[in-house]
N, C-alpha and C positions, 0 to 999 in steps of 0.2 A: 724278613723285612724286619731294620733297628727299627727302634723305637727313641722319636724324638729325643727324650730324656737323654737320650745314649750318643747324640752327636753334639751335646754339649762339652766346650773346649774345660776342663777341669785342671791346670798344669799346676796350682799350687799342690791340691792332694797330691799326684801324681808322683810329684819330685819330692814329698813326705815320706808317700811311700816308698819311693823307689830308696833316699838313702837312708830310711830307718831299714826296709828288705836287704840292706849291703851292709849292717852296724855301723855307718857312718854317722858322726856328729856332723853338725853347722860349720864347726871349724877345718873340716877335714878338705872344704874346700881352697881352704886360703890363698893356693897359686893360682887359682882363679880369676877367686872372687872374696869377699870380705862376710863372714857371720853376717851383718845384720844385713848384707843386701840377700843372702839366701834366704835368713829369716822374712824380708819382704819378699821375696820373692811366693815364699810356703807360704803367708797369709795374704797374696793376693794383691797386696800396694805396689805392686811392679811386675810386667812382664816380661822376660828376656829376647835380646835378640835370638835371631837364628845361630848364630855365632856362638851368644853364650851359652846355648843350649847347647851346640855343640862339647863345650869346655867340660861342664854340668856332665855331661853324659859320659865324656871320657873319664872324669873322677871318683863316678859311679863305677865304670868296665862297663857301661855297656853301648849298645849302637845308639846313637840321639834316635831314628825312628822306634826303638824300643820305647823310650820314654816321650817322646812324640805320641804315639799310642797308647803307651798309659794312660795320657793326659784326658783322653774319650774314650779308654775303657775301664776305667779306676774305679769305675761304681755299676759296671755292668756285670748283670748273670752271666756266668760262663759260657753257657749258649751263644749269648750276644757276642761273644769275643771273640767265637769265631767267623762267626758270620760279620761283624767290622772285619775282620783280617781277609776274608775272603775277596770281602766287597772292594779292598783294599791292592790286595792280588790282581785284583781282576781289573780294575781300573788301570794298574801298571803297564800288564801286559799291554792292555790298548793302544796306551800312549805312545809305545817303544814300540810297535808295531808298525 
């Protein structure tokens, strides 16, 4: 069972972690967002729309679901990440049947 603390969204930390892992600067998002906007997202001052999250993920070179999953898993120990992904997989299969 996932711990309650691992079901909280931390998009700001996830975006920064993904950006730095990909070796990108905030300026790298210039075609989809300003550096100021990316900075405000990473500081938690703003929240992106789903369309904006798609655009950010495209710049990062990752699937949007990876960015979203990272926002819930960024502080999880690895075993909890596996549990989280299994929960999401199970729920998707259930809804797609």
